[in-house]
N, C-alpha and C positions, 0 to 999 in steps of 0.2 A: 473454219466452220466445225462445230463439234460433230463427232462421229456418234450416232446412235449405237448403244451397246445392246438394246433390245428391240425387236420389230413393234410396229403400231399395234396397240391392243386389239383392234379389229383383225389384224393379219394373224396375231397369235391365236385368237378364238377361231378364226377359219382354219389354221393350221390343225389345231386339236380337233376340229369336226371333220376335217378331211379324211377320206379313205387312206390308209397307208401304214407304214410300220416304223417311222422314225419316233423315238421317245422325246418329249418336249427338252429334256436336258441337251441332247445331242443338237436338237433343233437350234436351241439357243446359241449353241457353241458354232453352229454352221452359220448362223446369221451374224454372229459377231465377227467371223472370219471374212464374210463376204462384205460386210459393211466396211470394215477396215481396209480391205484390199481394193475395193470399187473407189472409196474416197481417195486414197492414196495414188492409185494409178489412173484412174479415170478410164478403165478399159472394160469391156464386157466381163460378165460372169457367165459360166457355162457348167451346167450339170450334165451327166450321162446317166439316164434311168430316170424317166419323168414318172412312170406309172399313172397315178391319179392326181399329181400335183401337189402332193402335200408339202415336199421341201421346196418345190418350185415357188409356193407362195412366198417363202422366207428370202429366196433369192430376188424375186421380183420387189419385195418391199425395200431390200437394200439397194437395188438397182434404182429404184424410184427416188430414193433419198439422195443418191449420189449423181443422178442425172444420166445414167448409163442404161444398158440393156441386158436382160437376163436372157440367156439362151439355154433351151433344154432339148435333149436329143433322145429319142426312143422310137422302136418300131411299134410300140403299142399293142403287141401281141402277147405280152407276158414273157417273163423269164422262166428258167427251167423249173424253178419250184413253185410257180404259180399255175402250171398246167394241171388239167383235171386227173386227180388221183394224188396230187402232191399236197404238202402241208398247207401251203399258202394260196391254194386256189379259191377263187371267189367266183361263183357262178353268176352273180350279178352283173359281171363285167364281160359275159359272154355274149357275142352277137348271135341273137337266135336264127338270123337269116343264114348266116354262113357257118355258124357252129364252132368259131374260134374266138379267142379273147379279143376285145378291143376296148382298150381303156382310154382312148382319145376323146370320146363324148364326155366321160366323167371328168377328165382332166379339164375340158374346156368349160364345163359348168363350174368346177372348182375355181377357176380363174375368174370367171364373170361374176360369180356370187362374192368374190372378194374385192371387185373392182380393179383388178390388177392386169387385165388383159393387155392393154396398150404397152406395158412394160417388159412384155415376153414375146421372144420369138421361138416358135415351137418347130423344130426339124423332126419331120416324120421319116424314119427309115433307120436302116443298119448304121450303128455307130462307126465302124471303120470306113464305110463309104462316105459319110458325111465328114469325117475327119480328113479325108484325101482331098476333099473340095475347101477345106477351110484355110484361111489365109491372114486371119486378124489376130494379133496377140491378145491375150487373156489375162485379166488380173487375177482370176480364180477359175480353177477346173475341180469340180466336184464329181468323183467317180463313184457311181451307185447303181451300176446296170447288172448285167448278169453275173453270177457269182461262181462260173467254171474258170479254170485257168485261161482257157482260149478267149472267153470274152472278157473278164477282167484285165487278162494281160494286153489283149487288143485294145481296150480302152485306155490303158496307160501308154501304149506305143503310139496310139493314133492322137491323144489329146494332150499328153503331157508336154511335147515339143512346143506347144501354143502358149504355155505358161510364161508370161513375161518375166524379165528379171526382177527379182524381189516379189514377184506374184506367189499366189498360193496353190498349192496340191491338197485337196482334201479327200480323203478315202474313208468310205464308210464300211461297216461291219468286218473291222480288223479284229480278228480274235487269235491271239498268241496260243491259246489253249485249245486244241482240235476238239475238245469236249464241249466247247462253247459255240461252236459254229464252224462253217466252211473255212477252208485254208486259202483259197484263192486271193482274196483281198489282202489277207497277211502277206502272202508272198509278194504282191505288187508293192506293198508298204516296204518291205525289207528290199526289195530291189531298188526302189527310189532312194532309200537311204544308202545303200551300197554304191550307188552310182556316183555319189558325191555332188550331185547337182541339187540335192534337196536336204534340208537340215528341219528336223521336226521342232515344232514350236508350241503344240498343245496336244494333249490327250483328254477326251471326254468319253468315257465308256469305250464304245467301239469307233469312235470317230477321231481320226488323226488328221491333224493340220501341218503340213509341211511348206517351208518357204524356200523358193528357188534361190539358191546361192552359188550356184555354178552353172556350167553348159551342159547340154545333152540331157540323156535320160538313163 
């Protein structure tokens, strides 16, 4: 079976219309990695950091094509930089009844409009707690959650062990130059390479794709 290198046109249109931050070029690189890994290993795809489902659409499309499931993990209360007073805060995703962020309804609408709900399992809760309950090998893990050392490091420690042999670890917002952005994802990237368990296979702007070529993390 030929592996699609780009998502379906309607999925790409939905991605471009969805609320979120990932540029199209990085999204296409994520899709290509997810499609390749899912077809080759026939195991689920998992992302940490759902937000409103922009990147989830791409994983869901790749999962649909390969006959697997995309899993997305988020507490849906927003990361540090999305809280009131910070650069990426969006008041339209604040629950007016409780006064805190809740991106879950927007995420569900995003998936529904794209017709991809049945290909996604959403885990709502803290990433480390979900990781401790997880027991299935994964063809791809996409780390795009909180950008502090605590959260990015916790996502790596929780989910990287579940990347199957020859599976892919994808890390977003990797900025070697501190002038370009926060350093926590970069430090996770460097840790993964230094572990000897992962080998980098592609770079697209701030998106890094690594393949598991050894054991451990």
